[in-house]
MMTF fields as JSON, N, C-alpha, C and O atoms, coordinates in Angstrom:
{
  "mmtfVersion": "1.0.0",
  "mmtfProducer": "UNKNOWN",
  "numBonds": 467,
  "numAtoms": 468,
  "numGroups": 117,
  "numChains": 1,
  "numModels": 1,
  "chainsPerModel": [1],
  "groupsPerChain": [117],
  "chainIdList": ["A"],
  "bondAtomList": [4, 2, 8, 6, 12, 10, 16, 14, 20, 18, 24, 22, 28, 26, 32, 30, 36, 34, 40, 38, 44, 42, 48, 46, 52, 50, 56, 54, 60, 58, 64, 62, 68, 66, 72, 70, 76, 74, 80, 78, 84, 82, 88, 86, 92, 90, 96, 94, 100, 98, 104, 102, 108, 106, 112, 110, 116, 114, 120, 118, 124, 122, 128, 126, 132, 130, 136, 134, 140, 138, 144, 142, 148, 146, 152, 150, 156, 154, 160, 158, 164, 162, 168, 166, 172, 170, 176, 174, 180, 178, 184, 182, 188, 186, 192, 190, 196, 194, 200, 198, 204, 202, 208, 206, 212, 210, 216, 214, 220, 218, 224, 222, 228, 226, 232, 230, 236, 234, 240, 238, 244, 242, 248, 246, 252, 250, 256, 254, 260, 258, 264, 262, 268, 266, 272, 270, 276, 274, 280, 278, 284, 282, 288, 286, 292, 290, 296, 294, 300, 298, 304, 302, 308, 306, 312, 310, 316, 314, 320, 318, 324, 322, 328, 326, 332, 330, 336, 334, 340, 338, 344, 342, 348, 346, 352, 350, 356, 354, 360, 358, 364, 362, 368, 366, 372, 370, 376, 374, 380, 378, 384, 382, 388, 386, 392, 390, 396, 394, 400, 398, 404, 402, 408, 406, 412, 410, 416, 414, 420, 418, 424, 422, 428, 426, 432, 430, 436, 434, 440, 438, 444, 442, 448, 446, 452, 450, 456, 454, 460, 458, 464, 462],
  "bondOrderList": [1, 1, 1, 1, 1, 1, 1, 1, 1, 1, 1, 1, 1, 1, 1, 1, 1, 1, 1, 1, 1, 1, 1, 1, 1, 1, 1, 1, 1, 1, 1, 1, 1, 1, 1, 1, 1, 1, 1, 1, 1, 1, 1, 1, 1, 1, 1, 1, 1, 1, 1, 1, 1, 1, 1, 1, 1, 1, 1, 1, 1, 1, 1, 1, 1, 1, 1, 1, 1, 1, 1, 1, 1, 1, 1, 1, 1, 1, 1, 1, 1, 1, 1, 1, 1, 1, 1, 1, 1, 1, 1, 1, 1, 1, 1, 1, 1, 1, 1, 1, 1, 1, 1, 1, 1, 1, 1, 1, 1, 1, 1, 1, 1, 1, 1, 1],
  "groupList": [{"groupName": "MET", "atomNameList": ["N", "CA", "C", "O"], "elementList": ["N", "C", "C", "O"], "formalChargeList": [0, 0, 0, 0], "bondAtomList": [1, 0, 2, 1, 3, 2], "bondOrderList": [1, 1, 2], "singleLetterCode": "M", "chemCompType": "L-PEPTIDE LINKING"}, {"groupName": "LEU", "atomNameList": ["N", "CA", "C", "O"], "elementList": ["N", "C", "C", "O"], "formalChargeList": [0, 0, 0, 0], "bondAtomList": [1, 0, 2, 1, 3, 2], "bondOrderList": [1, 1, 2], "singleLetterCode": "L", "chemCompType": "L-PEPTIDE LINKING"}, {"groupName": "GLY", "atomNameList": ["N", "CA", "C", "O"], "elementList": ["N", "C", "C", "O"], "formalChargeList": [0, 0, 0, 0], "bondAtomList": [1, 0, 2, 1, 3, 2], "bondOrderList": [1, 1, 2], "singleLetterCode": "G", "chemCompType": "PEPTIDE LINKING"}, {"groupName": "HIS", "atomNameList": ["N", "CA", "C", "O"], "elementList": ["N", "C", "C", "O"], "formalChargeList": [0, 0, 0, 0], "bondAtomList": [1, 0, 2, 1, 3, 2], "bondOrderList": [1, 1, 2], "singleLetterCode": "H", "chemCompType": "L-PEPTIDE LINKING"}, {"groupName": "SER", "atomNameList": ["N", "CA", "C", "O"], "elementList": ["N", "C", "C", "O"], "formalChargeList": [0, 0, 0, 0], "bondAtomList": [1, 0, 2, 1, 3, 2], "bondOrderList": [1, 1, 2], "singleLetterCode": "S", "chemCompType": "L-PEPTIDE LINKING"}, {"groupName": "PHE", "atomNameList": ["N", "CA", "C", "O"], "elementList": ["N", "C", "C", "O"], "formalChargeList": [0, 0, 0, 0], "bondAtomList": [1, 0, 2, 1, 3, 2], "bondOrderList": [1, 1, 2], "singleLetterCode": "F", "chemCompType": "L-PEPTIDE LINKING"}, {"groupName": "THR", "atomNameList": ["N", "CA", "C", "O"], "elementList": ["N", "C", "C", "O"], "formalChargeList": [0, 0, 0, 0], "bondAtomList": [1, 0, 2, 1, 3, 2], "bondOrderList": [1, 1, 2], "singleLetterCode": "T", "chemCompType": "L-PEPTIDE LINKING"}, {"groupName": "GLU", "atomNameList": ["N", "CA", "C", "O"], "elementList": ["N", "C", "C", "O"], "formalChargeList": [0, 0, 0, 0], "bondAtomList": [1, 0, 2, 1, 3, 2], "bondOrderList": [1, 1, 2], "singleLetterCode": "E", "chemCompType": "L-PEPTIDE LINKING"}, {"groupName": "PRO", "atomNameList": ["N", "CA", "C", "O"], "elementList": ["N", "C", "C", "O"], "formalChargeList": [0, 0, 0, 0], "bondAtomList": [1, 0, 2, 1, 3, 2], "bondOrderList": [1, 1, 2], "singleLetterCode": "P", "chemCompType": "L-PEPTIDE LINKING"}, {"groupName": "ARG", "atomNameList": ["N", "CA", "C", "O"], "elementList": ["N", "C", "C", "O"], "formalChargeList": [0, 0, 0, 0], "bondAtomList": [1, 0, 2, 1, 3, 2], "bondOrderList": [1, 1, 2], "singleLetterCode": "R", "chemCompType": "L-PEPTIDE LINKING"}, {"groupName": "TRP", "atomNameList": ["N", "CA", "C", "O"], "elementList": ["N", "C", "C", "O"], "formalChargeList": [0, 0, 0, 0], "bondAtomList": [1, 0, 2, 1, 3, 2], "bondOrderList": [1, 1, 2], "singleLetterCode": "W", "chemCompType": "L-PEPTIDE LINKING"}, {"groupName": "ALA", "atomNameList": ["N", "CA", "C", "O"], "elementList": ["N", "C", "C", "O"], "formalChargeList": [0, 0, 0, 0], "bondAtomList": [1, 0, 2, 1, 3, 2], "bondOrderList": [1, 1, 2], "singleLetterCode": "A", "chemCompType": "L-PEPTIDE LINKING"}, {"groupName": "LYS", "atomNameList": ["N", "CA", "C", "O"], "elementList": ["N", "C", "C", "O"], "formalChargeList": [0, 0, 0, 0], "bondAtomList": [1, 0, 2, 1, 3, 2], "bondOrderList": [1, 1, 2], "singleLetterCode": "K", "chemCompType": "L-PEPTIDE LINKING"}, {"groupName": "ILE", "atomNameList": ["N", "CA", "C", "O"], "elementList": ["N", "C", "C", "O"], "formalChargeList": [0, 0, 0, 0], "bondAtomList": [1, 0, 2, 1, 3, 2], "bondOrderList": [1, 1, 2], "singleLetterCode": "I", "chemCompType": "L-PEPTIDE LINKING"}, {"groupName": "GLN", "atomNameList": ["N", "CA", "C", "O"], "elementList": ["N", "C", "C", "O"], "formalChargeList": [0, 0, 0, 0], "bondAtomList": [1, 0, 2, 1, 3, 2], "bondOrderList": [1, 1, 2], "singleLetterCode": "Q", "chemCompType": "L-PEPTIDE LINKING"}, {"groupName": "VAL", "atomNameList": ["N", "CA", "C", "O"], "elementList": ["N", "C", "C", "O"], "formalChargeList": [0, 0, 0, 0], "bondAtomList": [1, 0, 2, 1, 3, 2], "bondOrderList": [1, 1, 2], "singleLetterCode": "V", "chemCompType": "L-PEPTIDE LINKING"}, {"groupName": "ASN", "atomNameList": ["N", "CA", "C", "O"], "elementList": ["N", "C", "C", "O"], "formalChargeList": [0, 0, 0, 0], "bondAtomList": [1, 0, 2, 1, 3, 2], "bondOrderList": [1, 1, 2], "singleLetterCode": "N", "chemCompType": "L-PEPTIDE LINKING"}, {"groupName": "ASP", "atomNameList": ["N", "CA", "C", "O"], "elementList": ["N", "C", "C", "O"], "formalChargeList": [0, 0, 0, 0], "bondAtomList": [1, 0, 2, 1, 3, 2], "bondOrderList": [1, 1, 2], "singleLetterCode": "D", "chemCompType": "L-PEPTIDE LINKING"}, {"groupName": "TYR", "atomNameList": ["N", "CA", "C", "O"], "elementList": ["N", "C", "C", "O"], "formalChargeList": [0, 0, 0, 0], "bondAtomList": [1, 0, 2, 1, 3, 2], "bondOrderList": [1, 1, 2], "singleLetterCode": "Y", "chemCompType": "L-PEPTIDE LINKING"}, {"groupName": "CYS", "atomNameList": ["N", "CA", "C", "O"], "elementList": ["N", "C", "C", "O"], "formalChargeList": [0, 0, 0, 0], "bondAtomList": [1, 0, 2, 1, 3, 2], "bondOrderList": [1, 1, 2], "singleLetterCode": "C", "chemCompType": "L-PEPTIDE LINKING"}],
  "groupTypeList": [0, 1, 2, 3, 4, 5, 6, 7, 8, 4, 2, 9, 10, 11, 12, 8, 13, 14, 0, 7, 7, 15, 16, 1, 11, 17, 15, 3, 2, 3, 13, 5, 12, 1, 15, 17, 2, 4, 9, 5, 15, 11, 18, 7, 18, 15, 7, 2, 12, 11, 4, 17, 1, 4, 17, 13, 4, 6, 17, 5, 5, 12, 17, 1, 15, 12, 18, 1, 14, 4, 3, 14, 1, 7, 11, 6, 15, 2, 1, 14, 13, 1, 2, 14, 4, 15, 7, 16, 0, 2, 7, 5, 17, 5, 2, 7, 19, 2, 6, 15, 0, 1, 12, 7, 14, 17, 13, 4, 3, 11, 6, 8, 5, 9, 6, 6, 2],
  "groupIdList": [1, 2, 3, 4, 5, 6, 7, 8, 9, 10, 11, 12, 13, 14, 15, 16, 17, 18, 19, 20, 21, 22, 23, 24, 25, 26, 27, 28, 29, 30, 31, 32, 33, 34, 35, 36, 37, 38, 39, 40, 41, 42, 43, 44, 45, 46, 47, 48, 49, 50, 51, 52, 53, 54, 55, 56, 57, 58, 59, 60, 61, 62, 63, 64, 65, 66, 67, 68, 69, 70, 71, 72, 73, 74, 75, 76, 77, 78, 79, 80, 81, 82, 83, 84, 85, 86, 87, 88, 89, 90, 91, 92, 93, 94, 95, 96, 97, 98, 99, 100, 101, 102, 103, 104, 105, 106, 107, 108, 109, 110, 111, 112, 113, 114, 115, 116, 117],
  "secStructList": [7, 3, 3, 3, 3, 3, 6, 6, 6, 6, 3, 3, 3, 3, 3, 7, 7, 7, 4, 4, 4, 7, 7, 4, 4, 4, 3, 3, 3, 3, 3, 3, 3, 3, 3, 6, 6, 6, 3, 3, 3, 3, 3, 3, 3, 3, 3, 1, 7, 7, 7, 7, 7, 6, 6, 1, 7, 2, 2, 2, 2, 2, 2, 2, 2, 2, 2, 2, 2, 2, 6, 6, 7, 6, 6, 6, 7, 7, 3, 3, 7, 7, 6, 6, 7, 7, 1, 7, 3, 3, 3, 3, 3, 7, 4, 4, 4, 7, 3, 3, 3, 3, 3, 4, 4, 4, 7, 7, 1, 7, 7, 7, 1, 7, 3, 3, 7],
  "xCoordList": [23.446, 22.71, 23.639, 24.376, 23.588, 24.375, 23.442, 22.714, 23.465, 22.622, 23.344, 24.552, 22.589, 23.103, 22.15, 20.961, 22.665, 21.837, 21.664, 22.548, 20.503, 20.233, 19.454, 18.915, 19.404, 18.664, 17.6, 17.619, 16.681, 15.602, 14.759, 14.85, 13.968, 13.816, 14.937, 15.635, 15.087, 16.121, 15.711, 14.582, 16.637, 16.316, 17.495, 18.632, 17.204, 18.25, 17.679, 16.561, 18.461, 18.102, 19.081, 20.29, 18.591, 19.439, 19.116, 17.951, 20.153, 19.934, 21.022, 22.122, 20.709, 21.735, 22.813, 22.505, 24.058, 25.158, 26.26, 26.451, 26.966, 28.087, 29.254, 29.534, 29.925, 31.052, 32.131, 32.767, 32.339, 33.372, 33.096, 34.017, 31.842, 31.438, 31.529, 31.334, 31.823, 31.812, 33.183, 34.207, 33.187, 34.405, 34.525, 33.9, 35.322, 35.413, 35.94, 35.742, 36.602, 37.11, 36.008, 36.222, 34.833, 33.766, 32.441, 31.374, 32.503, 31.279, 31.441, 32.554, 30.308, 30.312, 29.025, 28.033, 29.058, 27.89, 26.744, 26.947, 25.523, 24.322, 23.292, 22.634, 23.155, 22.244, 23.066, 23.815, 22.91, 23.75, 22.912, 21.802, 23.478, 22.861, 23.817, 25.033, 23.259, 24.069, 24.442, 23.568, 25.742, 26.218, 27.15, 27.732, 27.283, 28.155, 27.867, 28.725, 26.666, 26.255, 26.88, 26.54, 27.804, 28.461, 28.906, 29.411, 28.738, 29.225, 28.21, 27.531, 28.134, 27.256, 28.046, 29.145, 27.476, 28.113, 27.176, 25.977, 27.738, 26.925, 26.454, 27.212, 25.191, 24.709, 24.092, 23.682, 24.027, 23.666, 24.601, 24.92, 25.035, 26.042, 25.514, 24.593, 26.11, 25.794, 27.093, 28.143, 26.983, 28.133, 28.353, 27.416, 29.595, 29.908, 30.535, 30.865, 30.688, 31.333, 30.386, 29.188, 30.933, 30.14, 29.721, 30.421, 28.587, 28.115, 29.045, 29.61, 29.2, 30.013, 29.175, 28.197, 29.557, 28.825, 29.549, 29.198, 30.555, 31.384, 30.609, 31.04, 29.483, 28.717, 27.714, 26.959, 27.707, 26.827, 27.635, 28.681, 27.153, 27.843, 27.954, 27.019, 29.093, 29.247, 28.273, 27.946, 27.812, 26.816, 25.525, 24.846, 25.176, 23.976, 24.077, 23.138, 25.208, 25.388, 25.416, 24.861, 26.06, 26.091, 24.68, 24.298, 23.91, 22.538, 21.668, 20.804, 21.894, 21.126, 21.424, 20.507, 22.684, 23.069, 22.386, 21.809, 22.45, 21.827, 20.324, 19.762, 19.681, 18.233, 17.892, 17.009, 18.603, 18.338, 18.534, 17.733, 19.589, 19.861, 18.818, 18.34, 18.467, 17.535, 16.123, 15.336, 15.812, 14.493, 14.563, 13.588, 15.713, 15.931, 15.53, 14.808, 16.024, 15.685, 16.869, 16.783, 17.964, 19.153, 18.864, 19.433, 18.002, 17.712, 16.534, 16.189, 15.915, 14.713, 14.938, 14.379, 15.747, 15.927, 17.355, 18.31, 17.491, 18.804, 18.951, 18.039, 20.095, 20.39, 20.65, 21.552, 19.865, 20.033, 20.547, 19.959, 21.637, 22.214, 21.665, 21.953, 20.872, 20.231, 21.014, 20.668, 22.039, 22.793, 22.174, 21.495, 22.402, 21.957, 20.525, 19.977, 19.923, 18.566, 17.56, 17.64, 16.621, 15.574, 14.213, 13.177, 14.221, 12.976, 12.448, 13.225, 11.117, 10.503, 10.678, 10.57, 10.953, 11.149, 10.13, 9.782, 9.66, 8.829, 9.698, 10.534, 9.509, 10.333, 9.474, 8.432, 9.919, 9.241, 10.105, 11.28, 9.532, 10.267, 9.912, 8.749, 10.936, 10.742, 11.326, 11.818, 11.266, 11.727, 13.194, 14.03, 13.517, 14.906, 15.581, 16.805, 14.801, 15.375, 15.89, 16.665, 15.475, 15.947, 14.843, 13.661, 15.238, 14.293, 14.639, 15.785, 13.64, 13.834, 13.229, 12.09, 14.005, 13.522, 13.422, 14.369, 12.265, 12.033, 11.491, 10.868, 11.729, 11.119, 9.605, 9.089, 8.901, 7.438, 6.816, 5.832, 7.386, 6.834, 6.933, 6.211, 7.828, 8.006, 7.194, 7.289, 6.402, 5.6, 4.169, 3.549, 3.658, 2.257, 1.596, 2.268, 0.31, -0.485, -0.092, -0.193, 0.349, 0.684, 0.371, 0.56, -0.107, -0.377, 0.702, 0.774, 1.544, 2.619, 2.071, 1.141, 2.655, 2.28, 3.384, 3.17, 4.556, 5.681, 6.497, 6.86, 6.786, 7.589, 8.896, 8.896, 10.012, 11.309, 11.867, 11.557, 12.691, 13.306, 12.712, 13.137],
  "yCoordList": [-78.68, -79.842, -81.051, -81.229, -81.861, -83.088, -84.245, -84.214, -85.268, -86.435, -87.524, -87.715, -88.222, -89.343, -90.516, -90.409, -91.629, -92.823, -93.556, -93.544, -94.199, -94.99, -96.243, -96.338, -97.199, -98.44, -98.596, -97.915, -99.495, -99.838, -98.641, -98.225, -98.079, -98.415, -97.778, -96.877, -98.257, -97.749, -96.388, -96.207, -95.43, -94.106, -93.171, -93.589, -91.888, -90.866, -89.6, -89.188, -88.99, -87.734, -86.689, -86.855, -85.615, -84.51, -83.307, -82.943, -82.687, -81.554, -80.503, -80.819, -79.261, -78.218, -78.515, -78.986, -78.243, -78.523, -77.484, -77.001, -77.152, -76.22, -76.909, -78.079, -76.194, -76.773, -77.331, -78.333, -76.697, -77.147, -78.552, -79.236, -78.988, -80.289, -81.406, -82.574, -81.062, -82.032, -82.69, -82.009, -84.015, -84.757, -84.795, -85.632, -83.895, -83.761, -85.01, -85.176, -85.886, -87.128, -88.172, -89.206, -87.919, -88.912, -88.352, -88.753, -87.425, -86.895, -86.835, -86.811, -86.812, -86.654, -85.964, -85.958, -85.383, -84.713, -85.681, -86.841, -85.18, -86.011, -85.352, -86.033, -84.035, -83.286, -82.183, -81.464, -82.065, -81.169, -80.181, -80.484, -78.999, -77.94, -77.601, -77.567, -77.353, -76.957, -75.485, -74.633, -75.188, -73.803, -73.497, -74.4, -72.216, -71.751, -72.462, -72.517, -73.004, -73.613, -74.942, -75.515, -75.463, -76.689, -77.631, -78.714, -77.262, -78.176, -78.293, -77.332, -79.496, -79.753, -79.551, -80.084, -78.779, -78.501, -78.982, -78.701, -79.711, -80.243, -79.12, -78.2, -79.202, -78.281, -79.027, -78.409, -80.349, -81.175, -82.37, -82.921, -82.765, -83.817, -84.916, -84.698, -86.105, -87.211, -87.825, -87.725, -88.46, -89.149, -90.467, -91.053, -90.929, -92.242, -92.195, -91.134, -93.382, -93.553, -93.138, -93.42, -92.475, -92.05, -93.253, -94.265, -93.136, -94.181, -94.282, -93.282, -95.476, -95.701, -95.369, -96.056, -94.326, -93.899, -94.261, -93.771, -95.112, -95.43, -96.14, -96.112, -96.77, -97.45, -96.518, -96.955, -95.241, -94.263, -93.514, -92.939, -93.524, -92.88, -91.372, -90.743, -90.805, -89.354, -88.642, -87.473, -89.351, -88.769, -88.438, -87.472, -89.225, -88.932, -87.541, -86.751, -87.24, -85.952, -84.816, -83.745, -85.046, -84.036, -83.764, -82.612, -84.832, -84.677, -83.972, -83.169, -84.271, -83.612, -82.12, -81.307, -81.757, -80.341, -79.648, -78.573, -80.252, -79.655, -79.473, -78.44, -80.483, -80.403, -79.279, -78.465, -79.237, -78.193, -76.806, -75.903, -76.638, -75.346, -74.982, -73.849, -75.936, -75.634, -75.341, -74.682, -75.828, -75.568, -74.574, -74.389, -73.941, -72.915, -73.405, -72.733, -74.594, -75.222, -75.282, -75.951, -74.594, -74.681, -74.314, -74.924, -73.341, -72.891, -73.643, -73.412, -74.549, -75.233, -76.706, -77.232, -77.378, -78.818, -79.139, -78.588, -80.037, -80.5, -81.983, -82.63, -82.512, -83.933, -84.536, -84.095, -85.544, -86.222, -87.627, -88.375, -87.994, -89.332, -90.169, -89.907, -91.177, -92.0, -93.261, -93.966, -93.56, -94.786, -95.935, -95.73, -97.124, -98.325, -98.731, -99.627, -98.102, -98.449, -98.044, -96.952, -98.932, -98.613, -98.534, -98.499, -98.505, -98.46, -97.04, -96.088, -96.895, -95.586, -95.126, -95.903, -93.825, -93.23, -92.109, -91.411, -91.945, -90.809, -89.821, -90.218, -88.54, -87.508, -86.625, -86.128, -86.431, -85.567, -84.331, -84.445, -83.167, -81.908, -81.283, -80.984, -81.087, -80.507, -79.102, -78.691, -78.37, -76.981, -76.856, -77.558, -75.974, -75.707, -76.9, -76.927, -77.877, -79.071, -80.082, -80.968, -79.969, -80.877, -81.719, -81.409, -82.799, -83.708, -85.146, -85.457, -86.011, -87.439, -88.18, -87.925, -89.1, -89.96, -91.383, -91.899, -92.014, -93.394, -94.189, -93.631, -95.487, -96.349, -96.252, -96.206, -96.221, -96.111, -97.221, -96.988, -98.429, -99.553, -99.349, -99.995, -98.449, -98.196, -97.011, -96.653, -96.402, -95.238, -95.693, -96.32, -95.37, -95.673, -94.42, -93.545, -94.35, -93.241, -91.906, -90.872, -91.915, -90.681, -90.88, -91.966, -89.821, -89.866, -89.073, -87.853, -89.753, -89.014, -88.101, -88.465, -86.91, -86.0, -85.895, -85.353, -86.404, -86.396, -87.641, -87.914, -88.396, -89.596, -89.388, -88.926, -89.729, -89.619, -91.014, -91.922, -91.176, -92.477, -93.224, -94.341],
  "zCoordList": [17.834, 18.293, 18.22, 17.251, 19.246, 19.284, 19.596, 20.589, 18.747, 18.936, 19.705, 19.564, 20.51, 21.294, 21.1, 21.402, 20.599, 20.397, 21.715, 22.571, 21.864, 23.066, 22.679, 21.576, 23.602, 23.375, 24.442, 25.467, 24.189, 25.13, 25.539, 26.694, 24.689, 23.273, 22.451, 22.915, 21.249, 20.352, 19.808, 19.353, 19.857, 19.337, 19.419, 19.641, 19.233, 19.28, 19.906, 19.596, 20.791, 21.426, 20.934, 21.098, 20.335, 19.885, 20.747, 20.908, 21.304, 22.203, 21.996, 21.541, 22.332, 22.271, 23.318, 24.413, 22.982, 23.902, 23.684, 22.568, 24.729, 24.634, 23.928, 24.188, 23.047, 22.301, 23.224, 22.897, 24.361, 25.29, 25.821, 26.267, 25.777, 26.296, 25.254, 25.587, 24.0, 22.913, 22.757, 22.707, 22.682, 22.377, 20.857, 20.206, 20.29, 18.839, 18.15, 16.947, 18.883, 18.3, 18.153, 17.521, 18.726, 18.73, 18.209, 18.673, 17.243, 16.646, 15.132, 14.607, 14.45, 12.995, 12.567, 13.295, 11.373, 10.84, 10.619, 10.259, 10.843, 10.737, 9.817, 9.031, 9.916, 9.044, 8.387, 9.05, 7.073, 6.292, 5.484, 5.049, 5.301, 4.493, 3.357, 3.545, 2.184, 1.037, 1.188, 1.343, 1.143, 1.251, 0.089, -0.512, -0.218, -1.296, -2.613, -3.495, -2.743, -3.996, -4.353, -5.388, -3.513, -3.95, -2.841, -3.137, -1.583, -0.546, 0.585, 0.949, 1.121, 2.251, 3.539, 3.696, 4.457, 5.739, 6.836, 6.815, 7.795, 8.897, 9.808, 10.118, 10.236, 11.256, 12.435, 13.418, 12.341, 13.491, 13.491, 12.437, 14.672, 14.827, 15.737, 16.525, 15.617, 16.522, 17.016, 16.38, 18.169, 18.744, 18.024, 17.483, 18.021, 17.479, 16.108, 15.577, 15.553, 14.257, 13.126, 13.171, 12.126, 10.969, 10.129, 10.086, 9.47, 8.561, 7.368, 6.925, 6.856, 5.666, 4.433, 4.139, 3.723, 2.536, 1.254, 0.181, 1.358, 0.195, -0.917, -2.07, -0.604, -1.643, -2.334, -3.201, -1.954, -2.6, -3.648, -3.347, -4.852, -5.965, -5.728, -5.231, -6.087, -5.985, -6.928, -6.722, -7.961, -8.871, -8.129, -8.478, -7.11, -6.327, -5.714, -5.807, -5.089, -4.432, -5.462, -5.217, -6.609, -7.668, -8.186, -8.393, -8.393, -8.872, -7.834, -8.185, -6.568, -5.505, -5.48, -5.361, -5.591, -5.628, -6.811, -6.649, -7.99, -9.181, -8.978, -9.341, -8.396, -8.172, -7.207, -7.477, -6.071, -5.081, -5.679, -5.437, -6.454, -7.079, -8.129, -8.164, -8.981, -10.071, -9.562, -10.242, -8.375, -7.783, -6.628, -5.9, -6.468, -5.442, -4.044, -3.308, -3.711, -2.431, -1.454, -0.424, -1.765, -0.907, 0.544, 1.449, 0.788, 2.147, 2.769, 3.927, 1.99, 2.467, 2.768, 3.731, 1.96, 2.063, 2.479, 1.931, 3.455, 3.881, 3.622, 3.107, 3.977, 3.801, 5.167, 5.879, 5.543, 6.823, 6.575, 5.793, 7.231, 7.113, 8.263, 9.431, 7.918, 8.942, 9.266, 10.215, 8.519, 8.753, 7.994, 6.988, 8.466, 7.765, 8.098, 7.456, 9.07, 9.473, 8.397, 7.834, 8.123, 7.16, 7.849, 7.186, 9.162, 9.915, 10.011, 10.086, 10.008, 10.176, 11.611, 12.56, 11.737, 13.049, 13.234, 12.282, 14.453, 14.812, 15.562, 16.373, 15.3, 15.921, 16.807, 16.381, 18.05, 19.002, 19.22, 19.568, 19.018, 19.158, 20.498, 20.769, 21.34, 22.668, 22.76, 23.81, 21.649, 21.618, 21.963, 21.393, 22.887, 23.255, 23.934, 24.06, 24.369, 25.019, 24.009, 24.369, 22.745, 21.712, 21.122, 21.271, 20.444, 19.815, 20.187, 20.511, 20.136, 20.364, 19.182, 18.792, 18.616, 17.534, 18.071, 18.664, 17.859, 18.281, 17.104, 16.2, 17.121, 16.114, 16.269, 17.386, 15.145, 15.196, 16.038, 16.74, 15.972, 16.721, 18.241, 19.0, 18.684, 20.112, 20.616, 21.79, 19.751, 20.13, 20.37, 19.511, 21.542, 21.833, 22.405, 22.95, 22.276, 22.8, 22.189, 22.849, 20.95, 20.24, 18.767, 18.218, 18.137, 16.721, 16.004, 16.151, 15.228, 14.548, 13.465, 12.746, 13.353, 12.283, 11.252, 10.167, 11.575, 10.636, 10.911, 12.055, 9.867, 9.996, 9.247, 8.106, 9.889, 9.227, 9.054, 9.825, 8.035, 7.822, 6.681, 6.386]
}
């Protein structure tokens, strides 16, 4: 899955894409899964510059790994990097076509069942 941000309205579209079509110099991990008990590996990517995570303590990631392991959640819970935005987003799942995330304020005529962000 590769995410592409858009404006008017502001949001993100994630869709399946062939690897040959991806500009590897312009993508970064967005959603991560814990593998081998100690490292997060991206399984969904987005276009553009990666978020700066330098102000997040490495202890946070160590504590998250310990929690996931102690509660046997490695295969159930992932880590999604949303960037600097603190706004609630609604996510629409279109099956094999991908997903679209929009700010809640930009969604009308729909009742969200899951809010991310």
